[in-house]
N, C-alpha and C positions, 0 to 999 in steps of 0.2 A: 504493500500500500504506500502511496505517496505520502511523504511527511512534510509538514509545513510548520515553520517557526515564525511567529509574529513577534517582532523584536522592537522594543522601545529604543530609539536612537538618541535620546537626550535632546539638549537644545540645538545641536547641530554639528559641533566639532567632533572628530573622531576621538579626541582625547577624553571625551565625556562618556563614551559608551562603556558598559560593564565588560569584564573579561568573558562572561558567559555569552554575551551578544557577539563579541569579537570572534569567539570560537565558532559560534553558529554560522557567522558570515564566511569564515575561512573554509568551513566544510560544505557550504551551499553549492549546489550546481547552478541554481538560478536565483537571482535576486530581483525582487519586484518592489516598486515604490515610486515616490515622487521624483521628479527630475533632479531637484536639489540634493536628494539623498543618494540616488543611484549613481550620480556622476562621480561620486567619491570612489567608485569601484570599477575603474575602466578595464581591469583585467578579468572581470567576471562577466558571465552572460546575464544581461539585465533587461528588464521590461519596465516601461513606464505604465503605471496604473495606480489609481487611488481609490476607486470605488470597489465595493465588495464583489459586485457582479463581474467587473472587468478582471479583477484579480483571479477569481475562481475560473473564469473562462480561459485565462492563460494557463493555469495549472492543468485544466482539463485537456488542453491542446498539446502541451509539451510532454515529452517522454521521460524527463528527468524524475528522480525520486526525492531529492532533497531541495526544498524551497525555503527561502527566507523572505518574509515581507517586512519591509522597513516602515516603521511608524514614527513620526516625529514626537519628541517629548516622551511621556510615559504612556504605556498602553492602557492605563486605567483612568486617564485624566483628559477629558474632551478629545477622545481618540476614536478613530474608525474601527478599533479592534473589536468592539462588541458585535457590530453588524457583520464583520468578516467572520468572526467565530461562529455566529449563527449560520452563515452561509456554508461554512466548512463542516459543520456538525453532521455526523453520519456519513460524510463522503470521504474525508481524509483525516488522518491522524494529525493533531496539531498541538503545539505548546505555545504558551504566552510568556515572554520574557520582559520584565519591567525595564524602564529606563529612567533617567533623571529628568523630571519635568522642568521646562524652562522657568516656570514660576518658582519652583523650589531652588533652582540654581540662582535665580535672581534674588530671592529672599536671603540666601547666604551671602551674595555679593554686597547687598546693602545692610547686612547685619541685623535684619528684622525677623522675628519669629513668625511662623505661619500657622501654628496649631489652632489658634482661635480666629483666624482670618476668614473672610468670605472670598469666594472666587467667582469671576464673571468672564464669560467668553463672548466677545463681539467679533470674533474672527469667522466671518461668513455665516453668522447666525443672529437671530433676533432675540434680544433679552432686555428687559427693563432693568437698567443698572442703577439709576438714581435712588430708588428705594433701598437697594442693597447697601450703597455707600452711606445713606442717611442712618441706617440701622446698625452699622458695624464700624468699629474703631479702625480696622485695617481691611482694605479690599484690594485684591490682586486682579488685574485685568490681563487677559490675552487679547491683544488688539490686532487689527490689520493695518496699522499705521495711522489710524484716525485719532491720534492723541489730542490734536487741537479741537476736534469736534467734541470729544468727551469732556475736555476742560471747559469749553464754552458752556456746555450744559450744566456741569458742576457749578460754574460761576453763577449761572442763571437762578439756581436754587439757594444761593447764599453761601456757597462753599469756596469762595475765591481765596480764602486764607488757608484752606486745607493744604497739607504738605503732600507733594507727589514725588515719586521717583520714576524715571523712565529708563528702561534698558533696551538698547538696540543691538542687533547682531550678536546676541549673547553667545559666548564661548568661542567666537571667531577672533581673528587678529584685529579686526576693526571694531571690536566691541566698544560700546559707548554707554556710559551711565550718567544721567543728569538728574538734578533734584532742585526743588524750589517750591514756591506756592503755585496753586492752580492758575492764578491770574497771569503768571509769567509764561504759560505755555498755551494760551488760547490761539496763538498764531504759529505754533511750532510745527515744523515739517519733520516728521520722523520716518525712519526706515520701515519697510513693510513688516519685518520680523521684530515686533516690539512688545515688550511686557511693561506694564505700568502698575504702580502701587499707590494707593491713596490712604492717607492717615487722617481720619476725621475725629478730632478730639471731643466733638460735641454730639456723638452718636447717641448718648444716653438721654438726650433731650427730645428725641423724635418718637412720636407715637403713631401707630397706624390704625388705631381704633378710637373713634370719637375725636376726629380732627376738629379743631375749632372752626366754627362757621366762617369766621373772618378770613380764613386761609383760602377760601374758594372765591373764584371770580363769579359774580352774581348779577342778576337783573331782576325783572319781575317774574321770571320763570320760577315755579315752585321748587323748593329745595327741602329735602328731608333734613331736619335739624339734628344737631350734634347728639343730643340725648337719645333720640329715637334711632338715629343711625347706628350708634354704638350698640344698642340692644339688638337691632336687626342683624348687624354683622356678627355678633356673638352667637346668635341663634343659627345663622347660616353655616358657620364653621367650615368654610371652604378649604379645600386642600390646595397645596401649592400648584398643582397642575389641573385644577378644576376648570370645566367649561360652565360658565355662569351666564344667565340672562338677567339683565336689569330692565324690566318692562315699565315704561313710563319714567325714563331716567332723569328727566328734568334738567338740572344743571350738571348732573354727573357726580354729585357728592358721594352717593352710594357706590357708583361704578368705580370711582377712584379708590375707595377703601377696599372694595372687593378685589380690585386689581393689585393692590399692595399686598393683600393676603395670598393671592394666587399668581406670583411672579412668573411661573412657568406655564400658566394656563391662559385662558382668554375670557374676557368679559364682553358680552354683546349688549351694548347699551341701545335699547330700542326707544326712540323718541319721535313723536309725530311732528313737532314744530322745528322749523329751520333755526330759530333763535336758540332753542334748547340744544340742538345738535352742535351749533357753533360754540356754545358754552362748554359742552362736554369736551369738545376738541381742545379748547383753550385750557381747561382744567387738567386734562390728560397731559398736555404739553408742560404745564406748570410743574406737575409732579414727576415729570420724566417718564411717563408710562407709554409704552408702545404695545401693550397687550389689551387695549380697549378698542373694540371694533364698533364704530358708530353706525347704527342702522336707522336710516330716516324713513319713517312711515308708520302707519297704523299697525299695531301688533298682529291683528288678524291677517293682514296682507303680506307680512314679511316673515312671520314666525316659522312657517313650514319650510323655509329655505335655510334655516339655521341648523348647525350641527346638534347632535344629541347633548342635552344639558345634564349636568350633575346636580346643580342647584339653580333655583329660579326665585328672584325677588320680584314681586308685583307691587309697585308703588303707585301705579295708576293704570287702569285697564281700559279706560274709555268706553265702558259698557261691553267689552269683548271678553269678559272673564271666562265664559263657558267655552268659547272657541280656543282660548289660550290653554285651558286645562285639557281639553281634548287633544290638542296638538302635542303638548309636552309629555302627556302620559302615553301617547302612541309611541313617542320616541324613547322614553325611559319610564317604564311603569313604576319604578322605585324612586323617581325624582323627588328631591327635597324642596318644598315650597315654603317660602315665608312671604306674607302679604301684610300690607297696612291698610287700615280703613279709618276714615274720620266720621262716617255716618253709620247709624245702626243698620240701614238698608244694605250698605256695602259689606258690613260685618256679617250679616245674615246670609248674603249671597256667597261669600267666601266659605262660610261653614257648610252651607248646603251643597256647594260644589265639591268640597272635600269629602263629605259624607256620600254624596251621589257616586263619586268615583272610588269609593272604598279606601279613602285615605284616612288614616287615624289622625285626628286632631290632637297633636302632641301638646300644644300649649296655646292658650289665649290670654293675653294680658292687656290691660289698659294703662297707658302712661300719660299722666297729666303733669306737664312741666310748668312751673311758675318761676319766673325770673324776678330778681329784686333789682329795682332801678332807683337811683337816688334822685330825688326831686327837692331841690333846696336843702334843708336840713333833715328831710324825711327820706325814709327808704320805703318805696311803694312796691307792692306786688303786682306783677304783670303776667297774667295767665295766658298760656298758649292753648289752642284747642286740644282736648284729649285725643289720643291716637290709640287705636286697637292694633295689636300685632298678633297675627294668626300664623301658626306653624303647623305643617302637616306633611306626612308622607305615608306611603303604603308600608305596613309592617311585613317584613319577610318571615 
């Protein structure tokens, strides 16, 4: 049987590969990998391929018995190893050999620990990184040379004084490491192979549940207020990779908090007004979120075209509640639904729909928020309308 070794090549230089990887390469009949990696071995028979399908195709067509597939960095850190291993499973014998990640190499070069750090890859992939930086003291980035773009966005959310380190061409002779404040690198032109670290000394001050209302860009479009929003978010308990609907998204305050809790998922903010959609987009940009998809239209007209939801928040249904329930339950019979109501009629409609669709009503609460406002030397109470929160799902 053909044997395949998937080898982590470290940050790039041959000097950084392990002895085990070096021995595997020496014994290989065929080497497969990216052009940058295979060009280091001109005396070997090499093939350029980076996708799992292309790599497996080469192995199928060649008669050699010993193959080494070169993976940049470490095989377990933002690597194509997992997909390749899945493609090889059951077809060929394979082993995975680790390498030194460029991030770990970089952490050593700048003398900063990484055991409690957060990691972000914006190298050819989509990820909301502002929330990660806001919530963590140290964040390491794998970039595609877009350091200036990242620093501009960090500066836009008030992190211009945060300290950054930038590592270019790590492990090579032209290695370069720079450091300074975020504001110093908003126009910086970096190499394509770039790792970046951000130190945010104020990470402990950021919260992602119950964000103050004043933080959002607003107009006359209705917004779910802080106290109600915090209760809704806690009940929804979205996972990091959840697919979530926010129906009747308004200004997007709930969408923003949901997206912060699901950085690897997607929030579909359904809003019928153009003004509301504009506000959602502006608030998403303000919080550095690219995992909010804005859907302009009536829920009944657009909901069938959305992917299968894990959780759904209904903040405003426009009289389309029955169709919304029919649609989401067809897609996911065990969907988790949280809804708000400000009238007894809407409350009754929501309860009836959940019961009609065999959903257990897990929780119904009424929240009445009263704010204290100072008028002259007196402190007056200003009551907001009571809000009902209804939570339900089908019990498995």
